[in-house]
PAFINU-738686 format. One record per atom (N, C-alpha, C): residue number from 1; residue in three letters; atom name; x, y, z. Coordinates in steps of 0.05 Angstrom, whole numbers. Example, Ala and Ser with C-alpha at 12.3 -4.5 7.8 and 13.67 -1.06 7.14 Angstrom:
BEGIN
[pt 1,ALA,N,[264,-114,156]] [pt 1,ALA,CA,[246,-90,156]] [pt 1,ALA,C,[264,-66,156]] [pt 2,SER,N,[257,-45,142]] [pt 2,SER,CA,[273,-21,143]] [pt 2,SER,C,[258,1,157]] 
END
This chain:
BEGIN
[pt 1,MET,N,[-24,187,103]] [pt 1,MET,CA,[-28,164,114]] [pt 1,MET,C,[4,162,120]] [pt 2,GLU,N,[17,159,102]] [pt 2,GLU,CA,[56,147,110]] [pt 2,GLU,C,[57,161,138]] [pt 3,GLN,N,[42,180,122]] [pt 3,GLN,CA,[55,208,145]] [pt 3,GLN,C,[59,186,181]] [pt 4,ILE,N,[32,172,173]] [pt 4,ILE,CA,[18,172,217]] [pt 4,ILE,C,[29,150,208]] [pt 5,ILE,N,[41,124,189]] [pt 5,ILE,CA,[39,110,194]] [pt 5,ILE,C,[78,100,222]] [pt 6,ALA,N,[96,125,194]] [pt 6,ALA,CA,[118,136,200]] [pt 6,ALA,C,[112,138,231]] [pt 7,ASN,N,[101,159,241]] [pt 7,ASN,CA,[100,170,267]] [pt 7,ASN,C,[82,150,284]] [pt 8,ARG,N,[83,123,286]] [pt 8,ARG,CA,[75,99,296]] [pt 8,ARG,C,[80,85,302]] [pt 9,PHE,N,[101,82,285]] [pt 9,PHE,CA,[117,59,282]] [pt 9,PHE,C,[131,42,292]] [pt 10,ILE,N,[122,7,302]] [pt 10,ILE,CA,[156,3,328]] [pt 10,ILE,C,[149,-24,300]] [pt 11,CYS,N,[178,-32,305]] [pt 11,CYS,CA,[180,-50,294]] [pt 11,CYS,C,[174,-83,305]] [pt 12,ALA,N,[160,-96,286]] [pt 12,ALA,CA,[149,-124,309]] [pt 12,ALA,C,[163,-137,310]] [pt 13,LYS,N,[180,-132,298]] [pt 13,LYS,CA,[202,-168,306]] [pt 13,LYS,C,[231,-145,322]] [pt 14,CYS,N,[243,-122,315]] [pt 14,CYS,CA,[269,-111,328]] [pt 14,CYS,C,[259,-88,350]] [pt 15,LYS,N,[233,-85,345]] [pt 15,LYS,CA,[208,-55,370]] [pt 15,LYS,C,[229,-23,363]] [pt 16,HIS,N,[247,-40,336]] [pt 16,HIS,CA,[266,-1,338]] [pt 16,HIS,C,[228,17,324]] [pt 17,ASN,N,[247,42,329]] [pt 17,ASN,CA,[208,67,330]] [pt 17,ASN,C,[219,75,293]] [pt 18,GLU,N,[227,61,271]] [pt 18,GLU,CA,[237,83,248]] [pt 18,GLU,C,[239,71,226]] [pt 19,CYS,N,[230,83,203]] [pt 19,CYS,CA,[213,66,179]] [pt 19,CYS,C,[218,87,164]] [pt 20,HIS,N,[221,65,129]] [pt 20,HIS,CA,[217,77,101]] [pt 20,HIS,C,[180,64,95]] [pt 21,VAL,N,[173,80,80]] [pt 21,VAL,CA,[137,77,75]] [pt 21,VAL,C,[147,74,41]] [pt 22,LYS,N,[141,62,22]] [pt 22,LYS,CA,[139,68,-7]] [pt 22,LYS,C,[116,58,-8]] [pt 23,GLU,N,[102,63,-21]] [pt 23,GLU,CA,[70,64,-45]] [pt 23,GLU,C,[83,45,-54]] [pt 24,VAL,N,[73,24,-63]] [pt 24,VAL,CA,[74,7,-97]] [pt 24,VAL,C,[48,-15,-106]] [pt 25,ALA,N,[49,-16,-128]] [pt 25,ALA,CA,[35,-12,-148]] [pt 25,ALA,C,[35,-24,-165]] [pt 26,MET,N,[25,-52,-159]] [pt 26,MET,CA,[17,-78,-178]] [pt 26,MET,C,[-12,-77,-194]] [pt 27,SER,N,[-1,-94,-202]] [pt 27,SER,CA,[-33,-102,-233]] [pt 27,SER,C,[-40,-140,-226]] [pt 28,GLY,N,[-67,-125,-213]] [pt 28,GLY,CA,[-68,-159,-212]] [pt 28,GLY,C,[-67,-183,-238]] [pt 29,THR,N,[-98,-203,-227]] [pt 29,THR,CA,[-104,-216,-257]] [pt 29,THR,C,[-118,-215,-276]] [pt 30,GLY,N,[-102,-227,-309]] [pt 30,GLY,CA,[-134,-227,-315]] [pt 30,GLY,C,[-131,-208,-342]] [pt 31,LEU,N,[-148,-193,-332]] [pt 31,LEU,CA,[-145,-174,-357]] [pt 31,LEU,C,[-122,-157,-352]] [pt 32,SER,N,[-122,-149,-325]] [pt 32,SER,CA,[-105,-117,-316]] [pt 32,SER,C,[-77,-136,-326]] [pt 33,LYS,N,[-82,-162,-312]] [pt 33,LYS,CA,[-40,-161,-322]] [pt 33,LYS,C,[-45,-164,-352]] [pt 34,LEU,N,[-47,-159,-369]] [pt 34,LEU,CA,[-52,-158,-393]] [pt 34,LEU,C,[-59,-137,-410]] [pt 35,PHE,N,[-65,-124,-388]] [pt 35,PHE,CA,[-53,-96,-409]] [pt 35,PHE,C,[-34,-84,-383]] [pt 36,ASP,N,[-29,-94,-379]] [pt 36,ASP,CA,[-7,-75,-340]] [pt 36,ASP,C,[-16,-42,-338]] [pt 37,ILE,N,[-44,-57,-322]] [pt 37,ILE,CA,[-55,-38,-314]] [pt 37,ILE,C,[-57,-53,-283]] [pt 38,GLU,N,[-44,-20,-265]] [pt 38,GLU,CA,[-44,-29,-246]] [pt 38,GLU,C,[-60,-13,-217]] [pt 39,TYR,N,[-75,-23,-208]] [pt 39,TYR,CA,[-93,-17,-194]] [pt 39,TYR,C,[-100,-30,-165]] [pt 40,ASN,N,[-75,-45,-160]] [pt 40,ASN,CA,[-63,-48,-129]] [pt 40,ASN,C,[-48,-38,-122]] [pt 41,HIS,N,[-46,-26,-106]] [pt 41,HIS,CA,[-31,-8,-93]] [pt 41,HIS,C,[-32,-19,-67]] [pt 42,PHE,N,[-2,-20,-51]] [pt 42,PHE,CA,[8,-25,-23]] [pt 42,PHE,C,[14,-13,-5]] [pt 43,LEU,N,[10,-12,5]] [pt 43,LEU,CA,[39,15,26]] [pt 43,LEU,C,[61,-14,36]] [pt 44,PHE,N,[91,-13,40]] [pt 44,PHE,CA,[118,-28,39]] [pt 44,PHE,C,[124,-13,72]] [pt 45,VAL,N,[120,-27,99]] [pt 45,VAL,CA,[141,0,117]] [pt 45,VAL,C,[163,-19,127]] [pt 46,SER,N,[192,-11,117]] [pt 46,SER,CA,[212,-22,122]] [pt 46,SER,C,[226,-6,152]] [pt 47,CYS,N,[233,-32,157]] [pt 47,CYS,CA,[236,-32,189]] [pt 47,CYS,C,[277,-26,191]] [pt 48,LEU,N,[287,1,199]] [pt 48,LEU,CA,[318,21,183]] [pt 48,LEU,C,[336,7,193]] [pt 49,ASN,N,[331,-4,222]] [pt 49,ASN,CA,[343,-36,229]] [pt 49,ASN,C,[342,-58,226]] [pt 50,CYS,N,[326,-69,229]] [pt 50,CYS,CA,[343,-103,214]] [pt 50,CYS,C,[320,-102,193]] [pt 51,GLY,N,[308,-90,169]] [pt 51,GLY,CA,[301,-98,144]] [pt 51,GLY,C,[277,-99,133]] [pt 52,PHE,N,[264,-113,174]] [pt 52,PHE,CA,[240,-137,170]] [pt 52,PHE,C,[220,-118,153]] [pt 53,VAL,N,[196,-114,132]] [pt 53,VAL,CA,[165,-107,121]] [pt 53,VAL,C,[150,-115,128]] [pt 54,GLU,N,[137,-91,140]] [pt 54,GLU,CA,[102,-103,131]] [pt 54,GLU,C,[95,-92,111]] [pt 55,VAL,N,[67,-95,100]] [pt 55,VAL,CA,[55,-94,83]] [pt 55,VAL,C,[23,-92,97]] [pt 56,TYR,N,[13,-58,82]] [pt 56,TYR,CA,[-13,-55,80]] [pt 56,TYR,C,[-30,-44,68]] [pt 57,ASN,N,[-49,-52,60]] [pt 57,ASN,CA,[-74,-40,47]] [pt 57,ASN,C,[-98,-14,52]] [pt 58,PRO,N,[-79,-2,33]] [pt 58,PRO,CA,[-77,39,41]] [pt 58,PRO,C,[-111,40,33]] [pt 59,ASP,N,[-127,24,25]] [pt 59,ASP,CA,[-161,14,18]] [pt 59,ASP,C,[-174,9,49]] [pt 60,ILE,N,[-153,-1,56]] [pt 60,ILE,CA,[-170,-11,88]] [pt 60,ILE,C,[-164,5,95]] [pt 61,LEU,N,[-134,15,102]] [pt 61,LEU,CA,[-125,47,109]] [pt 61,LEU,C,[-153,62,123]] [pt 62,HIS,N,[-163,79,93]] [pt 62,HIS,CA,[-183,106,88]] [pt 62,HIS,C,[-205,93,86]] [pt 63,GLY,N,[-226,65,92]] [pt 63,GLY,CA,[-252,55,92]] [pt 63,GLY,C,[-256,50,73]] [pt 64,LYS,N,[-252,56,50]] [pt 64,LYS,CA,[-258,43,15]] [pt 64,LYS,C,[-251,22,15]] [pt 65,LYS,N,[-278,24,-9]] [pt 65,LYS,CA,[-287,-12,-20]] [pt 65,LYS,C,[-268,-20,-26]] [pt 66,THR,N,[-260,-32,-27]] [pt 66,THR,CA,[-235,-53,-73]] [pt 66,THR,C,[-262,-47,-88]] [pt 67,GLY,N,[-280,-57,-84]] [pt 67,GLY,CA,[-313,-53,-98]] [pt 67,GLY,C,[-335,-23,-99]] [pt 68,SER,N,[-318,-11,-95]] [pt 68,SER,CA,[-342,25,-98]] [pt 68,SER,C,[-332,29,-129]] [pt 69,LEU,N,[-350,49,-130]] [pt 69,LEU,CA,[-345,74,-149]] [pt 69,LEU,C,[-321,87,-148]] [pt 70,GLY,N,[-306,85,-136]] [pt 70,GLY,CA,[-298,112,-129]] [pt 70,GLY,C,[-260,84,-140]] [pt 71,THR,N,[-264,63,-137]] [pt 71,THR,CA,[-250,46,-142]] [pt 71,THR,C,[-247,47,-189]] [pt 72,ALA,N,[-268,44,-194]] [pt 72,ALA,CA,[-278,30,-225]] [pt 72,ALA,C,[-263,66,-231]] [pt 73,LEU,N,[-270,88,-222]] [pt 73,LEU,CA,[-261,109,-234]] [pt 73,LEU,C,[-246,121,-231]] [pt 74,ASP,N,[-218,109,-199]] [pt 74,ASP,CA,[-195,105,-220]] [pt 74,ASP,C,[-192,93,-234]] [pt 75,LEU,N,[-200,63,-238]] [pt 75,LEU,CA,[-171,40,-262]] [pt 75,LEU,C,[-188,68,-282]] [pt 76,LEU,N,[-223,82,-297]] [pt 76,LEU,CA,[-213,99,-319]] [pt 76,LEU,C,[-196,119,-331]] [pt 77,PHE,N,[-196,140,-314]] [pt 77,PHE,CA,[-183,162,-301]] [pt 77,PHE,C,[-160,164,-304]] [pt 78,GLY,N,[-150,138,-290]] [pt 78,GLY,CA,[-115,137,-278]] [pt 78,GLY,C,[-106,162,-248]] [pt 79,ASN,N,[-127,154,-240]] [pt 79,ASN,CA,[-124,181,-201]] [pt 79,ASN,C,[-106,158,-197]] 
END
């Protein structure tokens, strides 16, 4: 997914076409925050010209729903 984004990237601010893509994991609220379980994943795409950052949810890009069984299994088994 990261390569597809990088190949199609055009900065919304300066129209430059080179970027850096980084996956970031974050904890949510409640028990996930208490136990530092990082099940929220996002792709941060930074323009290499002006530094503008766009954030993408890979679950939406892959078509996987947040409440799906796969997400629950990922949480339990660390995938």
